[in-house]
C-alpha positions as CSV (number, residue, x, y, z in Angstrom):
1,M,1.4,-18.6,-3.6
2,T,1.6,-19.4,-7.2
3,E,3.2,-22.7,-8.1
4,P,5.3,-23.1,-11.2
5,R,3.6,-25.2,-13.8
6,R,4.3,-28.9,-13.4
7,D,5.3,-29.7,-17.0
8,A,7.7,-32.6,-17.0
9,N,8.5,-31.9,-20.7
10,M,9.6,-28.3,-20.1
11,D,13.0,-28.0,-21.8
12,R,16.0,-26.1,-20.4
13,S,15.5,-23.0,-22.5
14,A,11.9,-22.7,-21.5
15,L,12.9,-23.1,-17.8
16,E,15.5,-20.5,-18.2
17,R,13.1,-18.1,-19.8
18,R,10.5,-18.6,-17.0
19,L,13.3,-18.0,-14.5
20,A,14.3,-14.8,-16.1
21,E,10.7,-13.6,-16.1
22,A,10.4,-14.5,-12.4
23,E,13.5,-12.5,-11.7
24,Q,12.1,-9.5,-13.5
25,R,8.8,-9.8,-11.5
26,V,10.8,-9.9,-8.2
27,A,12.9,-6.9,-9.3
28,R,9.7,-4.9,-10.3
29,V,8.0,-5.5,-7.0
30,E,11.2,-4.6,-5.1
31,R,11.3,-1.2,-7.0
32,Q,7.6,-0.7,-6.2
33,I,8.3,-1.4,-2.5
34,A,11.2,1.1,-2.5
35,E,8.9,3.8,-4.1
36,Q,6.1,3.1,-1.6
37,R,8.5,3.4,1.3
38,K,9.4,6.8,0.0
39,V,5.7,7.7,-0.2
40,V,5.2,6.6,3.4
41,A,8.2,8.6,4.6
42,E,7.2,11.7,2.7
43,L,3.6,11.5,4.1
44,D,4.9,10.9,7.6
45,A,7.4,13.8,7.4
46,K,4.5,16.1,6.4
47,G,2.3,14.9,9.2
48,H,-0.2,13.2,6.9
49,V,-2.0,10.0,7.8
50,T,0.0,7.0,6.4
51,D,-2.5,4.2,7.1
52,H,-3.5,3.6,3.4
53,A,0.1,4.0,2.2
54,R,1.3,1.5,4.8
55,Y,-1.5,-0.9,3.8
56,L,-0.4,-0.7,0.2
57,L,3.2,-1.3,1.3
58,A,2.2,-4.4,3.3
59,G,0.4,-5.7,0.2
60,L,3.4,-5.2,-1.9
61,E,5.6,-7.0,0.6
62,L,3.2,-10.0,0.5
63,L,3.3,-9.9,-3.3
64,L,7.1,-9.9,-3.1
65,S,7.1,-13.0,-0.9
66,D,4.9,-14.8,-3.4
67,R,7.1,-13.8,-6.3
68,Q,10.2,-14.9,-4.5
69,S,8.6,-18.2,-3.6
70,S,7.7,-18.8,-7.2
71,R,11.2,-17.8,-8.4
72,D,12.8,-20.1,-5.7
73,A,10.7,-23.0,-6.9
74,L,11.9,-22.5,-10.4
75,L,15.5,-22.2,-9.2
76,K,15.2,-25.5,-7.4
77,R,13.7,-27.1,-10.5
78,A,16.6,-25.7,-12.6
79,K,19.2,-27.0,-10.3
80,G,17.5,-30.4,-10.4
81,S,17.5,-30.5,-14.2
82,T,21.3,-30.0,-14.6
C-alpha cells in the first residue's frame, strides 16, 4: 500500500490536486477491471481457458484496493485540515 507523502506544509490546493489525481487513478483501475471482467466472460463463453485472464483481474482488484486506500488516506487528511 502506498502512503500519501507526510508533508506538514502541504497547502489545501496541493492536497485537493493530489486527491483529484487519486480519484482519477481509482476510476482508471475501475474501468480496467470492468474491461477485464468482459474479457473473462468472453473467454469463458467461448470455452477458452480463463486462468491468465482471471489472474490479471485479481491483480487489478488488488491494485484498486491499494488505490482506494491511498485515496481514503488523502480524504481523511483533507477532512482534518478543514
